[in-house]
C-alpha positions in Angstrom: 53.9 -13.3 -11.1 51.6 -12.7 -14.0 47.8 -13.3 -14.1 45.7 -13.3 -17.3 42.3 -11.9 -16.4 39.5 -9.5 -17.2 39.4 -6.1 -15.5 36.9 -3.4 -15.2 38.0 0.3 -14.7 35.7 2.0 -12.1 35.6 5.7 -11.2 35.3 6.0 -7.4 33.5 9.3 -7.7 30.7 7.5 -9.5 29.7 5.7 -6.4 28.9 9.0 -4.7 26.9 10.2 -7.6 24.9 6.8 -7.8 26.3 6.1 -11.3 26.5 2.5 -12.3 29.4 1.1 -14.4 28.7 -0.2 -17.9 29.8 -3.7 -16.8 32.2 -4.1 -19.7 35.5 -6.0 -19.1 38.8 -5.8 -20.9 41.2 -8.6 -21.3 44.4 -7.8 -19.5 47.6 -9.2 -17.9 48.2 -8.3 -14.3 51.8 -8.5 -13.1 52.6 -8.4 -9.4 56.2 -7.4 -8.5 58.3 -6.3 -5.7 59.6 -2.7 -5.3 63.4 -2.8 -5.9 64.2 -0.3 -3.2 61.9 -1.9 -0.6 61.6 -5.7 -0.6 58.5 -5.6 1.7 56.4 -3.6 -0.8 54.7 -4.9 -3.9 53.2 -3.0 -6.9 50.9 -4.1 -9.7 51.1 -3.5 -13.4 48.4 -4.0 -16.0 48.8 -4.4 -19.7 45.9 -4.6 -22.2 45.8 -7.8 -24.2 45.5 -7.0 -27.8 46.2 -10.5 -29.1 43.9 -11.4 -32.1 41.2 -14.0 -31.9 40.5 -14.2 -35.6 43.1 -14.6 -38.4 42.6 -14.9 -42.2 45.6 -16.0 -44.3 45.3 -15.3 -48.0 48.8 -16.3 -49.1 51.6 -18.5 -47.8 53.8 -15.4 -47.1 51.1 -14.3 -44.6 51.7 -17.4 -42.4 53.4 -16.2 -39.1 57.0 -17.4 -39.1 56.9 -17.7 -35.2 53.7 -19.6 -35.1 50.0 -18.6 -34.7 48.8 -16.5 -31.7 47.6 -18.9 -29.0 44.6 -16.7 -28.5 43.1 -17.5 -31.9 39.5 -18.7 -31.9 38.9 -18.6 -35.7 41.5 -19.5 -38.3 41.0 -19.3 -42.2 43.6 -20.8 -44.4 41.6 -21.5 -47.6 43.2 -21.8 -51.1 46.9 -21.9 -50.1 47.5 -25.3 -51.9 48.9 -26.7 -48.7 50.0 -30.4 -49.1 50.6 -31.0 -45.4 48.7 -30.2 -42.3 50.4 -27.5 -40.2 51.1 -29.1 -36.8 51.3 -25.7 -35.1 47.5 -25.5 -35.4 47.5 -28.2 -32.7 48.7 -25.7 -30.2 45.6 -23.5 -30.7 43.6 -24.7 -27.7 41.0 -21.9 -28.0 40.2 -22.6 -31.7 36.5 -23.1 -32.4 36.4 -22.5 -36.2 39.0 -23.9 -38.6 38.8 -23.5 -42.4 41.4 -25.4 -44.5 39.2 -25.5 -47.7 40.7 -25.6 -51.2 44.1 -27.1 -50.3 45.7 -30.4 -51.1 45.9 -32.0 -47.7 45.9 -35.9 -47.7 46.3 -36.6 -44.1 45.5 -35.1 -40.7 47.6 -36.1 -37.6 45.7 -38.1 -35.0 46.6 -35.5 -32.4 44.0 -33.3 -34.0 41.4 -35.3 -32.1 42.5 -33.6 -28.9 41.3 -30.1 -30.0 39.2 -29.2 -26.9 36.9 -26.5 -28.3 36.6 -27.0 -32.1 33.0 -26.8 -33.2 33.3 -26.0 -37.0 35.7 -27.7 -39.4 35.8 -26.9 -43.1 37.9 -29.3 -45.3 36.3 -28.8 -48.7 38.2 -29.7 -51.8 41.2 -31.4 -50.2 42.6 -35.0 -50.9 41.7 -36.9 -47.7 40.4 -39.9 -49.7 43.3 -40.1 -52.2 45.3 -42.6 -50.0 44.6 -46.3 -50.1 43.4 -46.3 -46.5 42.2 -43.3 -44.5 43.2 -43.0 -40.9 40.1 -41.5 -39.2 41.6 -41.3 -35.7 41.9 -37.5 -36.0 38.0 -37.3 -36.2 37.0 -39.9 -33.6 39.0 -38.9 -30.6 37.5 -38.3 -27.1 37.8 -34.4 -27.3 36.6 -33.5 -30.8 33.6 -35.9 -30.7 32.1 -33.9 -27.9 32.4 -30.4 -29.4 32.2 -30.7 -33.2 28.9 -29.4 -34.6 29.7 -28.8 -38.3 31.9 -31.0 -40.5 32.5 -30.2 -44.2 34.2 -33.0 -46.2 33.0 -32.1 -49.7 35.2 -32.8 -52.6 37.7 -35.1 -50.9 37.6 -38.2 -53.1 36.2 -40.3 -50.2 35.0 -43.8 -51.0 33.9 -44.9 -47.6 33.0 -43.4 -44.3 34.1 -44.8 -40.9 31.5 -46.9 -39.1 32.4 -45.0 -35.9 31.2 -41.7 -37.4 28.2 -42.0 -35.0 30.6 -41.0 -32.2 30.2 -37.4 -33.3 27.3 -37.1 -30.9 26.8 -33.3 -31.2 27.2 -33.1 -34.9 24.4 -31.1 -36.5 25.7 -30.5 -40.0 27.5 -33.0 -42.2 28.4 -32.2 -45.8 29.7 -34.9 -48.1 29.0 -33.7 -51.5 31.2 -34.3 -54.6 32.8 -37.5 -53.2 33.0 -41.2 -54.4 30.6 -42.7 -51.9 28.6 -45.8 -53.0 27.1 -46.5 -49.6 26.8 -45.1 -46.1 27.4 -46.8 -42.8 24.3 -48.2 -41.2 25.4 -46.7 -37.9 24.5 -43.2 -39.2 21.1 -43.6 -37.6 22.7 -43.2 -34.2 23.5 -39.6 -34.8 20.4 -38.2 -33.2 21.4 -34.5 -33.3 22.2 -34.5 -37.1 19.8 -32.1 -38.8 21.5 -31.3 -42.2 23.0 -34.0 -44.4 24.1 -33.3 -48.0 25.3 -36.1 -50.3 24.9 -34.7 -53.7 27.1 -35.8 -56.6 28.1 -39.2 -55.2 27.5 -42.8 -56.5 25.0 -43.8 -53.8 23.0 -47.0 -54.9 20.8 -47.0 -51.8 20.5 -45.7 -48.3 20.7 -47.6 -45.0 17.4 -47.9 -43.2 19.0 -46.3 -40.2 18.7 -42.9 -41.9 15.0 -43.0 -41.1 16.0 -42.7 -37.4 17.7 -39.4 -38.0 15.7 -36.3 -37.3 16.8 -34.5 -40.4 15.6 -31.1 -41.5 17.4 -31.2 -44.8 18.6 -34.1 -46.9 20.2 -33.6 -50.3 20.6 -36.7 -52.4 20.7 -35.1 -55.9 22.9 -36.5 -58.6 23.4 -40.1 -57.2 22.6 -43.6 -58.6 19.4 -44.2 -56.6 17.6 -45.0 -59.9 20.2 -47.5 -61.1 18.3 -49.8 -63.4 20.3 -52.8 -62.4 19.2 -52.5 -58.9 15.5 -51.7 -59.6 15.2 -54.7 -62.0 16.9 -57.2 -59.8 14.5 -59.7 -58.2 13.8 -59.1 -54.6 14.6 -62.0 -52.3 13.8 -62.1 -48.7 15.3 -64.3 -46.1 13.9 -64.1 -42.5 16.3 -65.5 -39.9 15.1 -65.9 -36.4 17.7 -66.7 -33.8 18.5 -66.1 -30.2 21.5 -63.7 -29.9 24.6 -64.7 -28.0 25.2 -63.4 -24.5 27.5 -60.7 -25.9 24.7 -59.4 -28.2 22.2 -59.5 -25.5 24.5 -57.5 -23.0 25.2 -55.0 -25.8 21.6 -54.4 -26.5 20.9 -53.7 -22.9 23.5 -51.0 -22.9 22.2 -49.4 -26.1 18.5 -49.5 -25.1 19.2 -47.9 -21.7 21.5 -45.3 -23.4 24.2 -46.2 -20.9 27.7 -44.8 -20.9 30.4 -47.3 -21.6 34.2 -47.5 -21.8 36.9 -50.2 -21.9 37.7 -49.6 -18.2 34.1 -50.1 -17.2 32.9 -53.2 -19.3 34.8 -55.8 -21.2 36.6 -54.7 -24.4 34.7 -57.3 -26.5 31.4 -55.7 -25.5 32.8 -52.2 -26.3 33.9 -53.4 -29.7 30.4 -54.9 -30.4 28.7 -51.6 -29.3 30.9 -49.4 -31.5 30.1 -51.6 -34.5 26.3 -51.8 -33.9 24.0 -50.9 -36.8 20.4 -49.7 -36.7 17.3 -51.4 -38.0 14.4 -49.6 -39.8 12.5 -49.9 -36.5 15.2 -48.1 -34.6 16.5 -51.1 -32.7 20.1 -52.0 -32.7 21.4 -54.8 -35.0 23.9 -56.8 -33.2 23.7 -60.4 -34.7 27.1 -61.2 -36.1 25.8 -62.1 -39.6 24.2 -58.7 -39.9 26.9 -56.6 -38.3 28.8 -56.0 -41.5 27.1 -54.1 -44.3 28.2 -56.5 -47.0 26.6 -59.4 -45.2 23.4 -57.5 -44.7 23.1 -56.8 -48.4 24.1 -60.3 -49.3 21.7 -62.2 -47.1 18.8 -60.1 -46.2 17.4 -57.0 -47.9 14.1 -55.4 -48.8 13.0 -52.3 -50.7 10.7 -49.8 -49.2 9.3 -47.4 -51.9 9.2 -43.8 -50.7 8.5 -42.1 -54.0 8.7 -42.8 -57.7 12.4 -42.1 -57.7 13.8 -43.1 -54.4 14.2 -46.4 -52.5 15.4 -47.5 -49.1 17.1 -50.8 -48.8 16.5 -52.0 -45.2 18.3 -54.0 -42.6 16.3 -56.5 -40.6 17.0 -56.7 -36.9 
């Protein structure tokens, strides 16, 4: 029988001399076996665990042929021109930092969402947006949404972001520079822990009003189309629609306002679907009316400009 544990070596003589141990532990494997000559006696064997926790791969020849050590906590594989995601990374359950920057990866398997401890993910300068439709299941699974704090998607030819990106509840840093984004999902305002958002060198025409609900410490919007003359010279039309929401909308608002946990096995799936697609108004309230649920409908029927400075405008969604 083998036990993976932490051990501390203590000198018994130190107890008589009132000398305390340093309290440092060493990772080790403890094996408990029977004595060959005497079946009633047992003996223990310890072996120090020298397995690496950090690995940097500079060339493809450095990739282990037998797979990565399962003890890895940090893995750096930048600039290897990898076209496909290596599935043996999915076996690294202790991994907290993964750097796959400067490769040519077009797709990440949906099983990646089950990584239990990943907190930093660097995917700079890949090709995740080169396909006609992007499968975002790898980013929005139940495990990774709880642990991920930093996400770098710069230089991936992304044209749109998933509306459910708000499910990254603990995300602090989001980098989206050098992409092809023209607009952001209005659900972005539901990411209350987001502090650093960079969007330079995109094609943004405006920002959703929900950004005003984010508690950002840094926002980079340089080199976008926020001063597009066609938008600024377009006549501003307002349409105020007052209506009583459906029972579905009312139920969803109650869940959101009370910050209640929800799942398909607790409440009806139709309510869950409505909650996942909820946008945020400039006042911070959820937008759940069907006509305003989709960004295109919002911009088509109801919009307004709030001037923040001489060169930046917010286009708002009315609740």
